[in-house]
TORKOL-4160 file (C-alpha; in steps of 0.2 Angstrom, whole numbers, padded with zeros to 4 digits, m for minus):
492
<pt num="1" X="0545" Y="0071" Z="0228"/>
<pt num="2" X="0546" Y="0053" Z="0233"/>
<pt num="3" X="0565" Y="0054" Z="0233"/>
<pt num="4" X="0564" Y="0069" Z="0244"/>
<pt num="5" X="0553" Y="0060" Z="0256"/>
<pt num="6" X="0566" Y="0045" Z="0257"/>
<pt num="7" X="0581" Y="0056" Z="0259"/>
<pt num="8" X="0590" Y="0058" Z="0275"/>
<pt num="9" X="0589" Y="0077" Z="0274"/>
<pt num="10" X="0570" Y="0076" Z="0274"/>
<pt num="11" X="0569" Y="0064" Z="0288"/>
<pt num="12" X="0581" Y="0074" Z="0299"/>
<pt num="13" X="0571" Y="0090" Z="0294"/>
<pt num="14" X="0554" Y="0083" Z="0298"/>
<pt num="15" X="0560" Y="0075" Z="0314"/>
<pt num="16" X="0568" Y="0091" Z="0321"/>
<pt num="17" X="0554" Y="0102" Z="0314"/>
<pt num="18" X="0540" Y="0091" Z="0321"/>
<pt num="19" X="0548" Y="0090" Z="0338"/>
<pt num="20" X="0550" Y="0108" Z="0339"/>
<pt num="21" X="0532" Y="0112" Z="0333"/>
<pt num="22" X="0526" Y="0100" Z="0346"/>
<pt num="23" X="0536" Y="0108" Z="0360"/>
<pt num="24" X="0531" Y="0125" Z="0355"/>
<pt num="25" X="0513" Y="0120" Z="0354"/>
<pt num="26" X="0513" Y="0113" Z="0371"/>
<pt num="27" X="0523" Y="0128" Z="0378"/>
<pt num="28" X="0510" Y="0140" Z="0370"/>
<pt num="29" X="0496" Y="0130" Z="0377"/>
<pt num="30" X="0503" Y="0130" Z="0394"/>
<pt num="31" X="0507" Y="0149" Z="0393"/>
<pt num="32" X="0490" Y="0153" Z="0387"/>
<pt num="33" X="0482" Y="0143" Z="0401"/>
<pt num="34" X="0493" Y="0151" Z="0414"/>
<pt num="35" X="0490" Y="0168" Z="0407"/>
<pt num="36" X="0471" Y="0165" Z="0408"/>
<pt num="37" X="0472" Y="0159" Z="0425"/>
<pt num="38" X="0484" Y="0172" Z="0431"/>
<pt num="39" X="0473" Y="0186" Z="0423"/>
<pt num="40" X="0458" Y="0178" Z="0432"/>
<pt num="41" X="0467" Y="0178" Z="0449"/>
<pt num="42" X="0473" Y="0196" Z="0446"/>
<pt num="43" X="0455" Y="0201" Z="0444"/>
<pt num="44" X="0449" Y="0191" Z="0459"/>
<pt num="45" X="0462" Y="0199" Z="0470"/>
<pt num="46" X="0457" Y="0216" Z="0463"/>
<pt num="47" X="0439" Y="0212" Z="0468"/>
<pt num="48" X="0443" Y="0205" Z="0485"/>
<pt num="49" X="0452" Y="0221" Z="0489"/>
<pt num="50" X="0435" Y="0230" Z="0488"/>
<pt num="51" X="0428" Y="0220" Z="0503"/>
<pt num="52" X="0436" Y="0231" Z="0517"/>
<pt num="53" X="0419" Y="0236" Z="0524"/>
<pt num="54" X="0412" Y="0218" Z="0523"/>
<pt num="55" X="0427" Y="0212" Z="0532"/>
<pt num="56" X="0426" Y="0225" Z="0546"/>
<pt num="57" X="0407" Y="0221" Z="0547"/>
<pt num="58" X="0410" Y="0203" Z="0549"/>
<pt num="59" X="0424" Y="0206" Z="0563"/>
<pt num="60" X="0411" Y="0217" Z="0572"/>
<pt num="61" X="0398" Y="0204" Z="0570"/>
<pt num="62" X="0409" Y="0190" Z="0577"/>
<pt num="63" X="0404" Y="0183" Z="0594"/>
<pt num="64" X="0418" Y="0172" Z="0602"/>
<pt num="65" X="0404" Y="0163" Z="0612"/>
<pt num="66" X="0396" Y="0157" Z="0596"/>
<pt num="67" X="0410" Y="0158" Z="0583"/>
<pt num="68" X="0408" Y="0156" Z="0564"/>
<pt num="69" X="0393" Y="0168" Z="0563"/>
<pt num="70" X="0379" Y="0155" Z="0566"/>
<pt num="71" X="0366" Y="0168" Z="0562"/>
<pt num="72" X="0373" Y="0170" Z="0544"/>
<pt num="73" X="0377" Y="0151" Z="0542"/>
<pt num="74" X="0360" Y="0145" Z="0546"/>
<pt num="75" X="0350" Y="0158" Z="0536"/>
<pt num="76" X="0356" Y="0160" Z="0518"/>
<pt num="77" X="0345" Y="0175" Z="0516"/>
<pt num="78" X="0353" Y="0184" Z="0531"/>
<pt num="79" X="0370" Y="0182" Z="0522"/>
<pt num="80" X="0364" Y="0190" Z="0507"/>
<pt num="81" X="0356" Y="0204" Z="0516"/>
<pt num="82" X="0372" Y="0206" Z="0526"/>
<pt num="83" X="0382" Y="0207" Z="0511"/>
<pt num="84" X="0371" Y="0219" Z="0502"/>
<pt num="85" X="0372" Y="0231" Z="0517"/>
<pt num="86" X="0391" Y="0231" Z="0518"/>
<pt num="87" X="0397" Y="0229" Z="0500"/>
<pt num="88" X="0394" Y="0242" Z="0486"/>
<pt num="89" X="0404" Y="0239" Z="0470"/>
<pt num="90" X="0410" Y="0254" Z="0461"/>
<pt num="91" X="0399" Y="0259" Z="0447"/>
<pt num="92" X="0388" Y="0244" Z="0447"/>
<pt num="93" X="0377" Y="0233" Z="0460"/>
<pt num="94" X="0381" Y="0215" Z="0464"/>
<pt num="95" X="0364" Y="0209" Z="0470"/>
<pt num="96" X="0346" Y="0210" Z="0465"/>
<pt num="97" X="0334" Y="0218" Z="0478"/>
<pt num="98" X="0326" Y="0204" Z="0488"/>
<pt num="99" X="0309" Y="0199" Z="0484"/>
<pt num="100" X="0295" Y="0200" Z="0497"/>
<pt num="101" X="0293" Y="0210" Z="0513"/>
<pt num="102" X="0308" Y="0220" Z="0520"/>
<pt num="103" X="0321" Y="0210" Z="0529"/>
<pt num="104" X="0320" Y="0207" Z="0548"/>
<pt num="105" X="0334" Y="0211" Z="0560"/>
<pt num="106" X="0346" Y="0199" Z="0567"/>
<pt num="107" X="0345" Y="0207" Z="0584"/>
<pt num="108" X="0336" Y="0222" Z="0592"/>
<pt num="109" X="0350" Y="0235" Z="0587"/>
<pt num="110" X="0357" Y="0231" Z="0570"/>
<pt num="111" X="0347" Y="0231" Z="0554"/>
<pt num="112" X="0352" Y="0218" Z="0541"/>
<pt num="113" X="0342" Y="0226" Z="0526"/>
<pt num="114" X="0349" Y="0239" Z="0515"/>
<pt num="115" X="0353" Y="0256" Z="0522"/>
<pt num="116" X="0344" Y="0272" Z="0517"/>
<pt num="117" X="0345" Y="0276" Z="0499"/>
<pt num="118" X="0345" Y="0258" Z="0494"/>
<pt num="119" X="0364" Y="0257" Z="0493"/>
<pt num="120" X="0369" Y="0240" Z="0485"/>
<pt num="121" X="0352" Y="0237" Z="0476"/>
<pt num="122" X="0357" Y="0229" Z="0460"/>
<pt num="123" X="0351" Y="0230" Z="0443"/>
<pt num="124" X="0345" Y="0215" Z="0433"/>
<pt num="125" X="0358" Y="0206" Z="0423"/>
<pt num="126" X="0373" Y="0213" Z="0433"/>
<pt num="127" X="0389" Y="0204" Z="0427"/>
<pt num="128" X="0397" Y="0202" Z="0444"/>
<pt num="129" X="0385" Y="0189" Z="0450"/>
<pt num="130" X="0391" Y="0191" Z="0468"/>
<pt num="131" X="0377" Y="0180" Z="0474"/>
<pt num="132" X="0384" Y="0165" Z="0465"/>
<pt num="133" X="0402" Y="0169" Z="0468"/>
<pt num="134" X="0404" Y="0175" Z="0486"/>
<pt num="135" X="0407" Y="0163" Z="0500"/>
<pt num="136" X="0410" Y="0164" Z="0519"/>
<pt num="137" X="0423" Y="0150" Z="0525"/>
<pt num="138" X="0428" Y="0144" Z="0542"/>
<pt num="139" X="0446" Y="0145" Z="0547"/>
<pt num="140" X="0448" Y="0127" Z="0542"/>
<pt num="141" X="0441" Y="0131" Z="0525"/>
<pt num="142" X="0424" Y="0123" Z="0527"/>
<pt num="143" X="0409" Y="0132" Z="0520"/>
<pt num="144" X="0398" Y="0143" Z="0531"/>
<pt num="145" X="0387" Y="0153" Z="0520"/>
<pt num="146" X="0386" Y="0160" Z="0503"/>
<pt num="147" X="0388" Y="0151" Z="0486"/>
<pt num="148" X="0393" Y="0133" Z="0485"/>
<pt num="149" X="0397" Y="0134" Z="0467"/>
<pt num="150" X="0416" Y="0132" Z="0462"/>
<pt num="151" X="0423" Y="0137" Z="0445"/>
<pt num="152" X="0441" Y="0130" Z="0448"/>
<pt num="153" X="0449" Y="0147" Z="0453"/>
<pt num="154" X="0446" Y="0153" Z="0470"/>
<pt num="155" X="0454" Y="0167" Z="0480"/>
<pt num="156" X="0452" Y="0170" Z="0498"/>
<pt num="157" X="0454" Y="0185" Z="0510"/>
<pt num="158" X="0457" Y="0182" Z="0528"/>
<pt num="159" X="0446" Y="0189" Z="0541"/>
<pt num="160" X="0457" Y="0193" Z="0556"/>
<pt num="161" X="0453" Y="0201" Z="0573"/>
<pt num="162" X="0464" Y="0216" Z="0577"/>
<pt num="163" X="0474" Y="0213" Z="0561"/>
<pt num="164" X="0482" Y="0197" Z="0569"/>
<pt num="165" X="0479" Y="0184" Z="0556"/>
<pt num="166" X="0492" Y="0172" Z="0565"/>
<pt num="167" X="0483" Y="0170" Z="0581"/>
<pt num="168" X="0466" Y="0177" Z="0578"/>
<pt num="169" X="0460" Y="0171" Z="0561"/>
<pt num="170" X="0441" Y="0171" Z="0561"/>
<pt num="171" X="0438" Y="0164" Z="0543"/>
<pt num="172" X="0439" Y="0169" Z="0525"/>
<pt num="173" X="0430" Y="0178" Z="0512"/>
<pt num="174" X="0431" Y="0168" Z="0496"/>
<pt num="175" X="0427" Y="0173" Z="0479"/>
<pt num="176" X="0426" Y="0162" Z="0464"/>
<pt num="177" X="0431" Y="0167" Z="0446"/>
<pt num="178" X="0415" Y="0168" Z="0435"/>
<pt num="179" X="0412" Y="0153" Z="0424"/>
<pt num="180" X="0410" Y="0164" Z="0409"/>
<pt num="181" X="0418" Y="0181" Z="0409"/>
<pt num="182" X="0406" Y="0194" Z="0405"/>
<pt num="183" X="0419" Y="0208" Z="0406"/>
<pt num="184" X="0422" Y="0215" Z="0388"/>
<pt num="185" X="0438" Y="0223" Z="0393"/>
<pt num="186" X="0445" Y="0207" Z="0400"/>
<pt num="187" X="0440" Y="0197" Z="0385"/>
<pt num="188" X="0449" Y="0210" Z="0374"/>
<pt num="189" X="0465" Y="0209" Z="0385"/>
<pt num="190" X="0465" Y="0190" Z="0384"/>
<pt num="191" X="0462" Y="0190" Z="0365"/>
<pt num="192" X="0477" Y="0202" Z="0362"/>
<pt num="193" X="0488" Y="0191" Z="0373"/>
<pt num="194" X="0483" Y="0176" Z="0364"/>
<pt num="195" X="0486" Y="0184" Z="0347"/>
<pt num="196" X="0503" Y="0190" Z="0352"/>
<pt num="197" X="0507" Y="0172" Z="0359"/>
<pt num="198" X="0501" Y="0164" Z="0342"/>
<pt num="199" X="0512" Y="0176" Z="0332"/>
<pt num="200" X="0527" Y="0172" Z="0343"/>
<pt num="201" X="0524" Y="0154" Z="0341"/>
<pt num="202" X="0523" Y="0155" Z="0323"/>
<pt num="203" X="0539" Y="0165" Z="0322"/>
<pt num="204" X="0547" Y="0152" Z="0333"/>
<pt num="205" X="0541" Y="0138" Z="0322"/>
<pt num="206" X="0547" Y="0146" Z="0306"/>
<pt num="207" X="0564" Y="0150" Z="0314"/>
<pt num="208" X="0566" Y="0132" Z="0320"/>
<pt num="209" X="0561" Y="0125" Z="0303"/>
<pt num="210" X="0575" Y="0136" Z="0295"/>
<pt num="211" X="0587" Y="0130" Z="0308"/>
<pt num="212" X="0582" Y="0112" Z="0306"/>
<pt num="213" X="0585" Y="0113" Z="0288"/>
<pt num="214" X="0602" Y="0121" Z="0290"/>
<pt num="215" X="0607" Y="0108" Z="0303"/>
<pt num="216" X="0601" Y="0094" Z="0292"/>
<pt num="217" X="0611" Y="0100" Z="0277"/>
<pt num="218" X="0627" Y="0103" Z="0288"/>
<pt num="219" X="0625" Y="0085" Z="0295"/>
<pt num="220" X="0624" Y="0077" Z="0278"/>
<pt num="221" X="0639" Y="0085" Z="0270"/>
<pt num="222" X="0652" Y="0073" Z="0278"/>
<pt num="223" X="0639" Y="0059" Z="0276"/>
<pt num="224" X="0638" Y="0062" Z="0257"/>
<pt num="225" X="0657" Y="0063" Z="0257"/>
<pt num="226" X="0658" Y="0046" Z="0266"/>
<pt num="227" X="0645" Y="0039" Z="0253"/>
<pt num="228" X="0656" Y="0044" Z="0239"/>
<pt num="229" X="0672" Y="0037" Z="0247"/>
<pt num="230" X="0663" Y="0021" Z="0251"/>
<pt num="231" X="0658" Y="0019" Z="0232"/>
<pt num="232" X="0676" Y="0023" Z="0227"/>
<pt num="233" X="0683" Y="0009" Z="0239"/>
<pt num="234" X="0670" Y="m0003" Z="0233"/>
<pt num="235" X="0676" Y="0000" Z="0215"/>
<pt num="236" X="0694" Y="m0004" Z="0221"/>
<pt num="237" X="0701" Y="0014" Z="0223"/>
<pt num="238" X="0709" Y="0015" Z="0240"/>
<pt num="239" X="0717" Y="0032" Z="0238"/>
<pt num="240" X="0702" Y="0043" Z="0241"/>
<pt num="241" X="0703" Y="0053" Z="0257"/>
<pt num="242" X="0690" Y="0065" Z="0265"/>
<pt num="243" X="0696" Y="0081" Z="0272"/>
<pt num="244" X="0693" Y="0081" Z="0291"/>
<pt num="245" X="0686" Y="0098" Z="0296"/>
<pt num="246" X="0675" Y="0093" Z="0311"/>
<pt num="247" X="0679" Y="0087" Z="0329"/>
<pt num="248" X="0662" Y="0079" Z="0333"/>
<pt num="249" X="0656" Y="0061" Z="0330"/>
<pt num="250" X="0655" Y="0063" Z="0312"/>
<pt num="251" X="0673" Y="0070" Z="0312"/>
<pt num="252" X="0678" Y="0055" Z="0321"/>
<pt num="253" X="0669" Y="0044" Z="0308"/>
<pt num="254" X="0678" Y="0053" Z="0294"/>
<pt num="255" X="0695" Y="0050" Z="0303"/>
<pt num="256" X="0690" Y="0031" Z="0305"/>
<pt num="257" X="0686" Y="0031" Z="0286"/>
<pt num="258" X="0703" Y="0038" Z="0282"/>
<pt num="259" X="0712" Y="0026" Z="0293"/>
<pt num="260" X="0702" Y="0012" Z="0285"/>
<pt num="261" X="0706" Y="0018" Z="0267"/>
<pt num="262" X="0724" Y="0019" Z="0272"/>
<pt num="263" X="0724" Y="0002" Z="0279"/>
<pt num="264" X="0716" Y="m0005" Z="0263"/>
<pt num="265" X="0728" Y="0004" Z="0252"/>
<pt num="266" X="0743" Y="m0004" Z="0262"/>
<pt num="267" X="0735" Y="m0021" Z="0261"/>
<pt num="268" X="0731" Y="m0020" Z="0243"/>
<pt num="269" X="0749" Y="m0014" Z="0240"/>
<pt num="270" X="0756" Y="m0028" Z="0250"/>
<pt num="271" X="0745" Y="m0041" Z="0241"/>
<pt num="272" X="0751" Y="m0035" Z="0225"/>
<pt num="273" X="0769" Y="m0036" Z="0231"/>
<pt num="274" X="0766" Y="m0053" Z="0238"/>
<pt num="275" X="0759" Y="m0060" Z="0222"/>
<pt num="276" X="0774" Y="m0052" Z="0212"/>
<pt num="277" X="0787" Y="m0058" Z="0224"/>
<pt num="278" X="0780" Y="m0075" Z="0226"/>
<pt num="279" X="0780" Y="m0077" Z="0207"/>
<pt num="280" X="0797" Y="m0070" Z="0206"/>
<pt num="281" X="0804" Y="m0082" Z="0220"/>
<pt num="282" X="0795" Y="m0097" Z="0212"/>
<pt num="283" X="0802" Y="m0092" Z="0195"/>
<pt num="284" X="0821" Y="m0094" Z="0200"/>
<pt num="285" X="0821" Y="m0113" Z="0205"/>
<pt num="286" X="0809" Y="m0117" Z="0191"/>
<pt num="287" X="0821" Y="m0109" Z="0179"/>
<pt num="288" X="0835" Y="m0119" Z="0186"/>
<pt num="289" X="0826" Y="m0135" Z="0185"/>
<pt num="290" X="0820" Y="m0131" Z="0167"/>
<pt num="291" X="0837" Y="m0127" Z="0161"/>
<pt num="292" X="0844" Y="m0143" Z="0169"/>
<pt num="293" X="0831" Y="m0154" Z="0161"/>
<pt num="294" X="0832" Y="m0146" Z="0144"/>
<pt num="295" X="0851" Y="m0148" Z="0145"/>
<pt num="296" X="0849" Y="m0166" Z="0149"/>
<pt num="297" X="0836" Y="m0168" Z="0135"/>
<pt num="298" X="0848" Y="m0160" Z="0122"/>
<pt num="299" X="0863" Y="m0170" Z="0128"/>
<pt num="300" X="0872" Y="m0155" Z="0133"/>
<pt num="301" X="0874" Y="m0162" Z="0150"/>
<pt num="302" X="0875" Y="m0179" Z="0157"/>
<pt num="303" X="0864" Y="m0185" Z="0172"/>
<pt num="304" X="0879" Y="m0186" Z="0183"/>
<pt num="305" X="0880" Y="m0182" Z="0202"/>
<pt num="306" X="0884" Y="m0163" Z="0199"/>
<pt num="307" X="0869" Y="m0161" Z="0188"/>
<pt num="308" X="0857" Y="m0171" Z="0200"/>
<pt num="309" X="0864" Y="m0161" Z="0215"/>
<pt num="310" X="0860" Y="m0145" Z="0206"/>
<pt num="311" X="0842" Y="m0151" Z="0202"/>
<pt num="312" X="0839" Y="m0157" Z="0219"/>
<pt num="313" X="0845" Y="m0141" Z="0227"/>
<pt num="314" X="0833" Y="m0131" Z="0216"/>
<pt num="315" X="0819" Y="m0143" Z="0220"/>
<pt num="316" X="0822" Y="m0142" Z="0239"/>
<pt num="317" X="0823" Y="m0123" Z="0238"/>
<pt num="318" X="0806" Y="m0123" Z="0229"/>
<pt num="319" X="0799" Y="m0135" Z="0242"/>
<pt num="320" X="0805" Y="m0124" Z="0256"/>
<pt num="321" X="0797" Y="m0109" Z="0248"/>
<pt num="322" X="0780" Y="m0118" Z="0245"/>
<pt num="323" X="0780" Y="m0124" Z="0263"/>
<pt num="324" X="0784" Y="m0107" Z="0270"/>
<pt num="325" X="0770" Y="m0099" Z="0259"/>
<pt num="326" X="0758" Y="m0113" Z="0266"/>
<pt num="327" X="0763" Y="m0109" Z="0284"/>
<pt num="328" X="0760" Y="m0090" Z="0282"/>
<pt num="329" X="0743" Y="m0093" Z="0273"/>
<pt num="330" X="0737" Y="m0105" Z="0287"/>
<pt num="331" X="0743" Y="m0092" Z="0300"/>
<pt num="332" X="0734" Y="m0078" Z="0292"/>
<pt num="333" X="0718" Y="m0088" Z="0291"/>
<pt num="334" X="0719" Y="m0094" Z="0309"/>
<pt num="335" X="0721" Y="m0112" Z="0303"/>
<pt num="336" X="0739" Y="m0115" Z="0308"/>
<pt num="337" X="0738" Y="m0132" Z="0317"/>
<pt num="338" X="0746" Y="m0131" Z="0335"/>
<pt num="339" X="0748" Y="m0143" Z="0349"/>
<pt num="340" X="0751" Y="m0133" Z="0365"/>
<pt num="341" X="0760" Y="m0143" Z="0379"/>
<pt num="342" X="0771" Y="m0138" Z="0393"/>
<pt num="343" X="0788" Y="m0139" Z="0386"/>
<pt num="344" X="0806" Y="m0136" Z="0391"/>
<pt num="345" X="0812" Y="m0121" Z="0381"/>
<pt num="346" X="0830" Y="m0124" Z="0385"/>
<pt num="347" X="0829" Y="m0142" Z="0378"/>
<pt num="348" X="0821" Y="m0135" Z="0362"/>
<pt num="349" X="0835" Y="m0122" Z="0360"/>
<pt num="350" X="0849" Y="m0134" Z="0364"/>
<pt num="351" X="0843" Y="m0147" Z="0351"/>
<pt num="352" X="0842" Y="m0133" Z="0338"/>
<pt num="353" X="0859" Y="m0127" Z="0342"/>
<pt num="354" X="0867" Y="m0144" Z="0341"/>
<pt num="355" X="0859" Y="m0147" Z="0325"/>
<pt num="356" X="0865" Y="m0131" Z="0317"/>
<pt num="357" X="0883" Y="m0132" Z="0325"/>
<pt num="358" X="0891" Y="m0141" Z="0310"/>
<pt num="359" X="0884" Y="m0128" Z="0298"/>
<pt num="360" X="0892" Y="m0114" Z="0309"/>
<pt num="361" X="0908" Y="m0123" Z="0310"/>
<pt num="362" X="0909" Y="m0125" Z="0291"/>
<pt num="363" X="0906" Y="m0107" Z="0289"/>
<pt num="364" X="0919" Y="m0102" Z="0302"/>
<pt num="365" X="0907" Y="m0095" Z="0314"/>
<pt num="366" X="0908" Y="m0098" Z="0333"/>
<pt num="367" X="0892" Y="m0103" Z="0342"/>
<pt num="368" X="0889" Y="m0098" Z="0360"/>
<pt num="369" X="0874" Y="m0104" Z="0370"/>
<pt num="370" X="0869" Y="m0098" Z="0388"/>
<pt num="371" X="0855" Y="m0108" Z="0394"/>
<pt num="372" X="0847" Y="m0111" Z="0412"/>
<pt num="373" X="0845" Y="m0128" Z="0417"/>
<pt num="374" X="0826" Y="m0128" Z="0414"/>
<pt num="375" X="0813" Y="m0116" Z="0408"/>
<pt num="376" X="0795" Y="m0123" Z="0406"/>
<pt num="377" X="0784" Y="m0114" Z="0393"/>
<pt num="378" X="0767" Y="m0118" Z="0386"/>
<pt num="379" X="0770" Y="m0120" Z="0367"/>
<pt num="380" X="0770" Y="m0130" Z="0351"/>
<pt num="381" X="0787" Y="m0139" Z="0352"/>
<pt num="382" X="0788" Y="m0142" Z="0333"/>
<pt num="383" X="0783" Y="m0124" Z="0329"/>
<pt num="384" X="0795" Y="m0116" Z="0342"/>
<pt num="385" X="0809" Y="m0127" Z="0336"/>
<pt num="386" X="0805" Y="m0121" Z="0318"/>
<pt num="387" X="0807" Y="m0103" Z="0324"/>
<pt num="388" X="0824" Y="m0107" Z="0332"/>
<pt num="389" X="0830" Y="m0116" Z="0317"/>
<pt num="390" X="0825" Y="m0102" Z="0305"/>
<pt num="391" X="0834" Y="m0089" Z="0316"/>
<pt num="392" X="0850" Y="m0100" Z="0318"/>
<pt num="393" X="0850" Y="m0103" Z="0299"/>
<pt num="394" X="0848" Y="m0085" Z="0295"/>
<pt num="395" X="0863" Y="m0080" Z="0306"/>
<pt num="396" X="0873" Y="m0094" Z="0298"/>
<pt num="397" X="0869" Y="m0089" Z="0281"/>
<pt num="398" X="0873" Y="m0070" Z="0283"/>
<pt num="399" X="0886" Y="m0069" Z="0296"/>
<pt num="400" X="0904" Y="m0066" Z="0289"/>
<pt num="401" X="0918" Y="m0078" Z="0294"/>
<pt num="402" X="0926" Y="m0077" Z="0306"/>
<pt num="403" X="0911" Y="m0073" Z="0315"/>
<pt num="404" X="0902" Y="m0076" Z="0332"/>
<pt num="405" X="0884" Y="m0080" Z="0336"/>
<pt num="406" X="0877" Y="m0079" Z="0354"/>
<pt num="407" X="0861" Y="m0088" Z="0359"/>
<pt num="408" X="0854" Y="m0084" Z="0377"/>
<pt num="409" X="0838" Y="m0090" Z="0386"/>
<pt num="410" X="0832" Y="m0082" Z="0402"/>
<pt num="411" X="0815" Y="m0078" Z="0411"/>
<pt num="412" X="0809" Y="m0061" Z="0415"/>
<pt num="413" X="0792" Y="m0053" Z="0419"/>
<pt num="414" X="0783" Y="m0069" Z="0416"/>
<pt num="415" X="0790" Y="m0071" Z="0399"/>
<pt num="416" X="0803" Y="m0083" Z="0392"/>
<pt num="417" X="0816" Y="m0073" Z="0382"/>
<pt num="418" X="0827" Y="m0080" Z="0368"/>
<pt num="419" X="0840" Y="m0068" Z="0362"/>
<pt num="420" X="0851" Y="m0071" Z="0347"/>
<pt num="421" X="0865" Y="m0060" Z="0343"/>
<pt num="422" X="0877" Y="m0061" Z="0328"/>
<pt num="423" X="0893" Y="m0052" Z="0322"/>
<pt num="424" X="0893" Y="m0041" Z="0306"/>
<pt num="425" X="0886" Y="m0038" Z="0294"/>
<pt num="426" X="0870" Y="m0031" Z="0301"/>
<pt num="427" X="0856" Y="m0023" Z="0291"/>
<pt num="428" X="0854" Y="m0004" Z="0291"/>
<pt num="429" X="0844" Y="0004" Z="0306"/>
<pt num="430" X="0831" Y="0010" Z="0293"/>
<pt num="431" X="0828" Y="m0008" Z="0288"/>
<pt num="432" X="0825" Y="m0015" Z="0305"/>
<pt num="433" X="0806" Y="m0012" Z="0306"/>
<pt num="434" X="0804" Y="m0021" Z="0289"/>
<pt num="435" X="0814" Y="m0037" Z="0292"/>
<pt num="436" X="0799" Y="m0047" Z="0296"/>
<pt num="437" X="0790" Y="m0042" Z="0280"/>
<pt num="438" X="0787" Y="m0056" Z="0267"/>
<pt num="439" X="0801" Y="m0057" Z="0254"/>
<pt num="440" X="0810" Y="m0042" Z="0261"/>
<pt num="441" X="0829" Y="m0041" Z="0261"/>
<pt num="442" X="0841" Y="m0028" Z="0266"/>
<pt num="443" X="0850" Y="m0030" Z="0249"/>
<pt num="444" X="0866" Y="m0022" Z="0255"/>
<pt num="445" X="0871" Y="m0036" Z="0267"/>
<pt num="446" X="0859" Y="m0050" Z="0266"/>
<pt num="447" X="0855" Y="m0053" Z="0248"/>
<pt num="448" X="0847" Y="m0067" Z="0238"/>
<pt num="449" X="0863" Y="m0074" Z="0233"/>
<pt num="450" X="0865" Y="m0082" Z="0250"/>
<pt num="451" X="0849" Y="m0092" Z="0247"/>
<pt num="452" X="0834" Y="m0093" Z="0257"/>
<pt num="453" X="0816" Y="m0089" Z="0252"/>
<pt num="454" X="0815" Y="m0072" Z="0260"/>
<pt num="455" X="0800" Y="m0079" Z="0271"/>
<pt num="456" X="0810" Y="m0086" Z="0286"/>
<pt num="457" X="0808" Y="m0071" Z="0297"/>
<pt num="458" X="0790" Y="m0069" Z="0292"/>
<pt num="459" X="0786" Y="m0087" Z="0296"/>
<pt num="460" X="0794" Y="m0084" Z="0313"/>
<pt num="461" X="0783" Y="m0069" Z="0317"/>
<pt num="462" X="0767" Y="m0079" Z="0311"/>
<pt num="463" X="0771" Y="m0093" Z="0323"/>
<pt num="464" X="0776" Y="m0082" Z="0337"/>
<pt num="465" X="0760" Y="m0072" Z="0335"/>
<pt num="466" X="0750" Y="m0088" Z="0337"/>
<pt num="467" X="0758" Y="m0090" Z="0354"/>
<pt num="468" X="0753" Y="m0073" Z="0359"/>
<pt num="469" X="0772" Y="m0068" Z="0360"/>
<pt num="470" X="0783" Y="m0055" Z="0352"/>
<pt num="471" X="0798" Y="m0055" Z="0341"/>
<pt num="472" X="0808" Y="m0040" Z="0337"/>
<pt num="473" X="0825" Y="m0035" Z="0328"/>
<pt num="474" X="0838" Y="m0022" Z="0333"/>
<pt num="475" X="0856" Y="m0019" Z="0331"/>
<pt num="476" X="0867" Y="m0031" Z="0341"/>
<pt num="477" X="0882" Y="m0026" Z="0352"/>
<pt num="478" X="0892" Y="m0039" Z="0343"/>
<pt num="479" X="0890" Y="m0028" Z="0327"/>
<pt num="480" X="0877" Y="m0038" Z="0318"/>
<pt num="481" X="0858" Y="m0041" Z="0321"/>
<pt num="482" X="0849" Y="m0045" Z="0337"/>
<pt num="483" X="0833" Y="m0055" Z="0337"/>
<pt num="484" X="0823" Y="m0055" Z="0353"/>
<pt num="485" X="0809" Y="m0068" Z="0355"/>
<pt num="486" X="0797" Y="m0067" Z="0370"/>
<pt num="487" X="0785" Y="m0080" Z="0374"/>
<pt num="488" X="0772" Y="m0080" Z="0389"/>
<pt num="489" X="0775" Y="m0094" Z="0401"/>
<pt num="490" X="0757" Y="m0096" Z="0406"/>
<pt num="491" X="0741" Y="m0102" Z="0397"/>
<pt num="492" X="0739" Y="m0096" Z="0379"/>
């Protein structure tokens, strides 16, 4: 039971059900009040419809010289006698007969007492209680005669001269609803309506509870799938996916989970490859050094210049590999030290090209450069120089002789562009997107036998990314590879 209370299903169910019950209860209360008041107004209007004779008598008794019936307003007993004379309810009486002597006349011609036959003489305990409910009002709504009690519900009937209530309104006959209904048929009708309303509210509550349970269960299905997937990812399994069958916010959350799982799976695979490739790349120069040292120890080889040169080359390769790994690690962690200054990119490229020209000449490769006189860029001079050195070294290492390398610098769209083209061979088009991956080589043309750590282009991309630039690879019109470097000229 405690587990059910703490479950999300129970909380959603209780929240929806409680809200629905509260809304239904408020609506039922408002409907019941409106029904009671509406029924009371309906009865009041029905009663007011029986005051035709009283209205006509008031019109006849109206004196324009002394408006608002002063003879009735000043004498409460005169109002009661006047009503008794001109109102006779069907099947019952509204007023008790007045105590004391017979009523006097208002004038010399019109009696105000009951007519012959005692029409309107009431019986004790009459439920209509007209003496406590009937009121005569002035055109402005002020009290003239009759009861001053108010029950909260009041209906008025206009008293008009010649049926012209717009210009000849004389006053109102007002009737209050009884404070306590004494009509058994009315109470029976309201009880029936209240019972029907209660049954309808109960059915609505049960239906809403069932709907809330179904909605809560349906909402929790993808959440439970997400919970299971999160547990799988926490245990290191990034292959789990959730079927996306919804298009709402939960469906979008499932889509984000699948994207996260795919990204983690790729990252995990890349990390495994990174560790494997790193150990493999470190193994080669270490094996060379070990073999040379053991040969020297066993006296198989002498410590001559050739042996020392081979050991030095293996050590330098190992040193470059370690340095490249360190650069990539710092770039990934955001700890790559950079010193941004306004530098002349043309000068940086020119220095790198002149330093690499002897290597190109030795390999039978022609190096062409096309530079403007000056192009200022906010950058780290040493790191951008390292990028240009890596690109030139990559072309010198893999371009076949006789070959050609073209280096061009220009400005366009607020960026400084460096484009390096070389002649064949070039990597296959399918390998272009992966050239900047760590330790990736297009084995058909740019294999490990040419040297290099396999991290040069990855280091280039890491440095360019820290400069908010881009570096891309595509086939060159010279038949080899084209590398395009774009650096923003403004503030980093």
